C-alpha positions as CSV (number, residue, x, y, z in Angstrom):
1,X,-4.7,1.9,-105.6
2,X,-1.1,0.5,-105.1
3,X,0.9,1.4,-102.0
4,X,4.7,1.5,-101.9
5,X,7.1,1.9,-99.0
6,X,9.5,4.8,-99.0
7,X,13.2,4.2,-99.1
8,X,14.3,4.1,-95.4
9,X,16.6,2.7,-92.8
10,X,14.2,0.1,-91.7
11,X,16.3,-1.8,-89.1
12,X,19.6,-1.3,-87.2
13,X,21.6,-3.3,-84.8
14,X,25.1,-2.4,-83.4
15,X,26.8,-3.6,-86.5
16,X,24.5,-3.1,-89.5
17,X,21.7,-1.1,-91.1
18,X,19.0,-2.7,-93.3
19,X,17.8,-0.2,-95.9
20,X,14.5,-1.1,-97.6
21,X,12.2,0.4,-100.3
22,X,9.0,-0.3,-102.1
23,X,10.0,0.8,-105.5
24,X,13.3,1.4,-107.2
25,X,14.2,0.9,-110.9
26,X,16.3,-2.1,-112.0
27,X,20.0,-1.7,-112.1
28,X,23.2,-2.0,-110.1
29,X,22.7,-0.5,-106.6
30,X,25.8,1.2,-105.1
31,X,25.6,2.2,-101.4
32,X,28.2,4.0,-99.4
33,X,28.3,4.6,-95.6
34,X,31.5,6.1,-94.2
35,X,34.4,4.4,-95.9
36,X,32.4,1.3,-96.7
37,X,30.8,0.5,-100.0
38,X,28.3,-2.2,-101.2
39,X,27.2,-3.3,-104.6
40,X,24.1,-5.2,-105.4
41,X,22.1,-6.1,-108.5
42,X,18.4,-5.1,-108.3
43,X,15.7,-6.5,-110.6
44,X,13.4,-3.5,-110.0
45,X,10.5,-3.0,-107.6
46,X,10.7,-3.6,-103.9
47,X,14.0,-4.6,-102.3
48,X,16.6,-4.1,-99.6
49,X,20.3,-3.9,-99.0
50,X,22.2,-4.9,-95.9
51,X,25.0,-2.5,-94.8
52,X,27.2,-4.5,-92.5
53,X,30.6,-4.2,-90.8
54,X,29.6,-0.9,-89.1
55,X,30.5,0.5,-85.7
56,X,28.1,0.4,-82.7
57,X,26.5,3.7,-81.7
58,X,27.6,5.5,-84.9
59,X,25.7,7.8,-87.2
60,X,26.2,7.3,-90.9
61,X,25.2,9.3,-94.0
62,X,24.1,6.7,-96.5
63,X,24.4,7.5,-100.2
64,X,22.5,5.1,-102.5
65,X,22.3,5.2,-106.3
66,X,20.9,2.9,-108.9
67,X,22.9,2.8,-112.1
68,X,21.9,1.4,-115.5
69,X,25.1,1.3,-117.5
70,X,26.6,4.8,-117.3
71,X,23.3,6.4,-116.4
72,X,22.2,7.0,-112.8
73,X,18.4,6.3,-112.6
74,X,17.9,7.0,-108.9
75,X,19.8,8.7,-106.1
76,X,19.0,8.9,-102.4
77,X,20.7,10.2,-99.3
78,X,19.7,9.3,-95.7
79,X,21.1,9.2,-92.2
80,X,20.9,6.4,-89.8
81,X,22.6,5.4,-86.5
82,X,23.6,1.9,-85.4
83,X,22.5,0.8,-81.9
84,X,24.8,1.2,-79.0
85,X,26.1,-2.1,-77.8
86,X,25.3,-2.9,-74.1
87,X,28.4,-3.3,-71.8
88,X,30.4,-6.5,-72.0
89,X,31.0,-9.2,-74.6
90,X,28.4,-10.6,-77.0
91,X,27.2,-13.9,-75.6
92,X,24.3,-15.3,-77.7
93,X,21.9,-14.5,-80.5
94,X,18.3,-15.6,-80.7
95,X,15.4,-14.8,-83.0
96,X,11.6,-14.7,-82.8
97,X,8.8,-14.9,-85.3
98,X,5.1,-14.7,-84.7
99,X,1.8,-14.9,-86.5
100,X,2.9,-17.1,-89.4
101,X,-0.6,-18.1,-90.2
102,X,0.6,-21.1,-92.1
103,X,-2.2,-22.3,-94.3
104,X,-3.8,-19.0,-95.3
105,X,-3.7,-17.6,-98.8
106,X,-5.4,-14.3,-98.1
107,X,-5.3,-11.1,-96.0
108,X,-7.4,-8.1,-95.2
109,X,-10.5,-7.3,-93.2
110,X,-12.7,-8.8,-95.9
111,X,-10.1,-11.6,-96.7
112,X,-10.1,-10.4,-100.3
113,X,-6.3,-9.7,-100.8
114,X,-4.8,-12.7,-102.6
115,X,-1.9,-13.4,-104.9
116,X,-2.8,-13.4,-108.6
117,X,-2.1,-15.7,-110.3
118,X,-2.4,-18.2,-107.4
119,X,1.1,-19.5,-106.6
120,X,2.1,-23.1,-106.2
121,X,3.0,-22.4,-102.6
122,X,1.1,-20.2,-100.2
123,X,2.6,-16.8,-99.2
124,X,2.2,-17.7,-95.5
125,X,4.7,-20.6,-95.9
126,X,7.1,-18.8,-98.1
127,X,7.3,-15.7,-95.9
128,X,7.9,-17.8,-92.8
129,X,10.6,-19.8,-94.5
130,X,12.3,-16.6,-95.7
131,X,12.2,-15.1,-92.2
132,X,13.7,-18.2,-90.6
133,X,16.4,-18.5,-93.2
134,X,17.3,-14.8,-92.7
135,X,17.5,-15.3,-88.9
136,X,19.8,-18.2,-89.4
137,X,22.1,-16.2,-91.7
138,X,22.1,-13.4,-89.1
139,X,23.5,-15.8,-86.6
140,X,20.5,-16.9,-84.5
141,X,21.1,-20.0,-82.4
142,X,17.6,-20.4,-81.2
143,X,14.2,-19.5,-82.7
144,X,11.1,-18.8,-80.7
145,X,7.8,-19.1,-82.7
146,X,5.4,-16.9,-80.6
147,X,2.1,-18.4,-81.7
148,X,-0.5,-18.3,-84.5
149,X,1.9,-20.7,-86.3
150,X,-1.1,-22.3,-88.0
151,X,-3.9,-20.2,-89.5
152,X,-6.6,-22.6,-88.2
153,X,-6.9,-25.7,-86.1
154,X,-6.8,-27.9,-89.1
155,X,-4.7,-31.0,-89.8
156,X,-3.5,-29.6,-93.2
157,X,-2.2,-26.4,-91.6
158,X,-0.3,-28.3,-88.9
159,X,1.1,-30.6,-91.6
160,X,2.4,-27.6,-93.6
161,X,3.9,-26.2,-90.3
162,X,5.6,-29.5,-89.6
163,X,7.1,-29.6,-93.1
164,X,8.3,-26.0,-92.7
165,X,10.1,-26.6,-89.3
166,X,11.6,-29.8,-90.7
167,X,13.5,-27.7,-93.2
168,X,15.6,-26.2,-90.3
169,X,16.3,-29.3,-88.2
170,X,19.7,-27.9,-87.1
171,X,18.1,-24.8,-85.6
172,X,16.8,-25.2,-82.0
173,X,13.2,-24.0,-81.8
174,X,10.5,-23.2,-79.2
175,X,6.9,-23.3,-80.4
176,X,4.1,-21.6,-78.6
177,X,0.4,-21.9,-79.5
178,X,-1.6,-18.8,-80.4
179,X,-5.3,-18.2,-80.5
180,X,-5.5,-19.3,-84.2
181,X,-3.7,-22.6,-83.2
182,X,-6.5,-23.4,-80.7
183,X,-9.5,-21.8,-82.5
184,X,-12.9,-23.4,-83.1
185,X,-12.3,-24.1,-86.8
186,X,-12.6,-27.8,-86.2
187,X,-13.0,-30.4,-83.5
188,X,-9.5,-31.7,-83.7
189,X,-7.1,-31.3,-80.7
190,X,-3.9,-29.2,-80.8
191,X,-1.2,-31.7,-81.8
192,X,1.4,-32.4,-79.2
193,X,4.2,-32.1,-81.8
194,X,4.6,-31.1,-85.5
195,X,7.0,-32.4,-88.1
196,X,9.3,-35.4,-88.2
197,X,11.5,-33.5,-85.8
198,X,8.6,-33.7,-83.3
199,X,8.7,-30.0,-82.4
200,X,6.5,-29.7,-79.3
201,X,3.8,-27.1,-78.8
202,X,4.7,-25.7,-75.4
203,X,1.4,-25.5,-73.4
204,X,2.9,-24.8,-70.1
205,X,5.6,-22.4,-68.9
206,X,9.1,-23.5,-69.9
207,X,12.6,-22.0,-69.6
208,X,15.9,-22.3,-71.5
209,X,19.2,-21.1,-70.3
210,X,21.6,-19.5,-72.8
211,X,24.9,-17.7,-72.1
212,X,23.8,-14.5,-70.3
213,X,20.1,-15.1,-70.7
214,X,17.2,-17.1,-69.2
215,X,14.5,-17.4,-71.8
216,X,11.0,-18.1,-70.4
217,X,8.1,-18.9,-72.7
218,X,4.5,-19.6,-71.8
219,X,1.2,-20.4,-73.4
220,X,-1.4,-17.6,-73.0
221,X,-4.2,-19.1,-75.1
222,X,-7.8,-19.7,-74.1
223,X,-9.2,-22.4,-76.4
224,X,-11.8,-21.0,-78.8
225,X,-11.2,-17.4,-77.9
226,X,-9.1,-14.7,-79.4
227,X,-8.0,-13.0,-76.2
228,X,-5.4,-14.4,-73.8
229,X,-4.8,-15.1,-70.2
230,X,-1.7,-15.4,-68.0
231,X,-3.5,-16.7,-64.9
232,X,-3.0,-20.5,-65.5
233,X,0.8,-20.3,-65.8
234,X,1.7,-17.1,-64.0
235,X,3.0,-18.7,-60.8
236,X,5.3,-21.1,-62.8
237,X,6.5,-18.1,-65.0
238,X,7.3,-16.1,-61.9
239,X,9.2,-19.0,-60.3
240,X,11.2,-19.6,-63.5
241,X,12.1,-15.9,-63.8
242,X,13.0,-15.6,-60.1
243,X,15.3,-18.5,-60.2
244,X,17.3,-17.2,-63.2
245,X,21.1,-17.0,-62.6
246,X,21.9,-13.6,-61.1
247,X,24.5,-12.9,-63.8
248,X,21.8,-13.5,-66.6
249,X,19.1,-11.3,-68.0
250,X,15.5,-12.5,-68.4
251,X,13.3,-12.6,-71.5
252,X,9.7,-13.7,-71.4
253,X,8.0,-14.7,-74.7
254,X,4.2,-14.9,-75.1
255,X,1.8,-14.8,-77.9
256,X,-0.6,-12.3,-76.4
257,X,0.3,-8.7,-75.5
258,X,-0.3,-7.3,-72.0
259,X,-3.0,-4.6,-72.2
260,X,-2.9,-1.6,-69.9
261,X,-6.6,-1.6,-69.3
262,X,-9.6,-4.0,-69.0
263,X,-11.1,-2.7,-72.2
264,X,-8.7,-3.3,-75.2
265,X,-7.1,-0.1,-76.4
266,X,-6.3,-1.8,-79.7
267,X,-7.6,-4.8,-81.7
268,X,-7.1,-7.7,-81.3
269,X,-7.6,-8.1,-77.5
270,X,-4.7,-9.5,-75.5
271,X,-4.3,-10.1,-71.8
272,X,-6.6,-7.8,-70.0
273,X,-5.3,-5.1,-67.7
274,X,-6.7,-6.6,-64.4
275,X,-4.5,-9.7,-65.2
276,X,-1.6,-7.9,-66.8
277,X,-0.9,-5.2,-64.2
278,X,-0.5,-7.4,-61.2
279,X,1.5,-10.0,-63.1
280,X,3.9,-7.4,-64.5
281,X,4.2,-6.0,-61.0
282,X,5.3,-9.4,-59.7
283,X,7.7,-9.9,-62.7
284,X,9.2,-6.5,-62.0
285,X,9.9,-7.5,-58.4
286,X,11.6,-10.9,-59.2
287,X,13.3,-10.0,-62.5
288,X,13.7,-6.2,-62.7
289,X,14.9,-5.1,-66.2
290,X,13.4,-8.2,-68.0
291,X,12.3,-7.9,-71.6
292,X,8.8,-9.2,-72.5
293,X,8.1,-9.8,-76.1
294,X,4.8,-10.8,-77.8
295,X,3.0,-11.1,-81.1
296,X,-0.7,-11.2,-81.8
297,X,-1.2,-7.6,-82.8
298,X,0.7,-7.8,-86.1
299,X,2.3,-4.5,-85.3
300,X,5.7,-3.3,-84.0
301,X,5.7,-1.3,-80.7
302,X,7.8,-1.0,-77.5
303,X,7.1,0.6,-74.1
304,X,8.3,0.5,-70.6
305,X,6.4,-0.8,-67.6
306,X,8.4,0.1,-64.5
307,X,11.8,-1.4,-65.3
308,X,10.4,-3.9,-67.8
309,X,10.8,-3.5,-71.6
310,X,7.7,-4.7,-73.4
311,X,7.8,-5.2,-77.2
312,X,5.3,-6.3,-79.8
313,X,6.7,-7.7,-83.1
314,X,4.7,-7.9,-86.3
315,X,3.7,-10.9,-88.4
316,X,5.7,-12.7,-91.0
317,X,2.6,-13.1,-93.3
318,X,1.5,-9.5,-93.9
319,X,3.0,-6.0,-94.0
320,X,5.7,-5.2,-93.0
321,X,6.6,-8.9,-92.8
322,X,9.3,-9.2,-90.2
323,X,11.3,-11.2,-87.7
324,X,13.1,-10.0,-84.6
325,X,16.8,-10.7,-83.7
326,X,18.2,-10.4,-80.2
327,X,21.9,-10.0,-79.3
328,X,22.6,-10.9,-75.7
329,X,25.5,-9.1,-74.0
330,X,26.9,-9.3,-70.5
331,X,25.2,-6.0,-69.6
332,X,22.1,-6.1,-71.7
333,X,20.3,-7.0,-74.9
334,X,19.5,-5.4,-78.3
335,X,16.3,-6.0,-80.4
336,X,16.3,-5.5,-84.1
337,X,13.2,-6.1,-86.2
338,X,14.1,-6.8,-89.8
339,X,11.9,-7.1,-92.9
340,X,11.6,-10.2,-95.1
341,X,13.3,-9.2,-98.3
342,X,13.1,-12.1,-100.7
343,X,11.1,-11.9,-103.9
344,X,8.2,-12.4,-104.6
345,X,7.5,-12.4,-100.8
346,X,8.3,-8.7,-100.5
347,X,6.0,-7.9,-103.4
348,X,3.1,-9.6,-101.5
349,X,4.0,-7.9,-98.2
350,X,4.1,-4.5,-100.0
351,X,0.7,-5.2,-101.5
352,X,-0.8,-6.0,-98.1
353,X,0.0,-2.6,-96.7
354,X,-3.0,-1.4,-98.7
355,X,-5.4,-3.2,-96.3
356,X,-8.0,-1.0,-94.6
357,X,-7.6,1.6,-97.4
358,X,-3.9,1.9,-96.7
359,X,-4.2,2.5,-93.0
360,X,-2.5,-0.9,-92.3
361,X,0.7,0.3,-93.9
362,X,0.8,3.3,-91.6
363,X,-0.3,1.5,-88.4
364,X,1.6,-1.8,-88.3
365,X,5.3,-0.8,-88.7
366,X,5.7,1.6,-85.7
367,X,8.8,3.8,-85.7
368,X,12.5,2.7,-86.0
369,X,13.1,3.4,-82.3
370,X,10.2,1.2,-81.4
371,X,11.5,-1.7,-83.5
372,X,15.3,-1.5,-82.7
373,X,16.3,-1.0,-79.1
374,X,19.2,-1.3,-76.7
375,X,18.1,-2.4,-73.3
376,X,20.4,-2.7,-70.2
377,X,20.0,-5.3,-67.5
378,X,19.3,-4.4,-64.0
379,X,21.8,-5.7,-61.4
380,X,20.0,-8.5,-59.6
381,X,23.0,-9.7,-57.5
């Protein structure tokens, strides 16, 4: 049974709306929102259109038609609202990707979902490349790779990862290990760096200061295990967050999500509640209003813990196939989770929503307001 996404406003930020679909006929797409109009040729099947140049915090009625010659073959109307921009000027843009699983050619609980015929290049590499290129085009100045960059702890997978990051040598990157990067697939060690650019796997807590933001990233892996831990690096993380400039917001990037309880409420297990709760309490004290973003679960979600915004962002390698962009303002930050929209990568991603008898396609995306969020900083002066 084939599954196909509905036409929808998938992503918004203060200035644009990404409309995606799983199936539209071939033809010229005409889209209108307010007084703006966009034209795009579509080869048929899955696709997307970017409606840009919009006003922050505004609701638009979007009219989209597919025209073949003089004949209209499809017509849709939907409403969507751009995000409100936080107070102050835009200061920086960064992006994150996670769960690239470079080296895999399959997906699904039984690992039976594969591209047929077998392509010359694996979907895991192509999807990650497409996500990075889209983030660069969107304006990202820094990319955080939040773990599971390689599918297994194998030299060939690390080599493919190195070749991938070498394609974007002008983009600053932060690379975190995930549980797949340190799994028990072989006896080799996690490499210190990948690629000719010598991109380092960050195995301690590190920080990077951008205009208006201190980014802190930390390794949460336990070698040979799928779950994670914050104990080893938590004191360093708290110190780095506490020492952030008072006029900057704080973002913490990890691979594993912070569970609310000891027993995992979802699969795969992340950082257990007895570790997560006291750590987040300390973080809330030293960096109130911080944003904490993770991967690992291959789903999109967001929730508040006291004044902290916690987000989970889905994988590049399976449905929905996404990357996250963050616009930093003087008074806050926005998150937008955007789909990978190149072909045939989108065809693969649409196919993978059929995993678990179609449950994956309903579980992984979350809702629009869980993916795209405006978050204001808390005054720490």
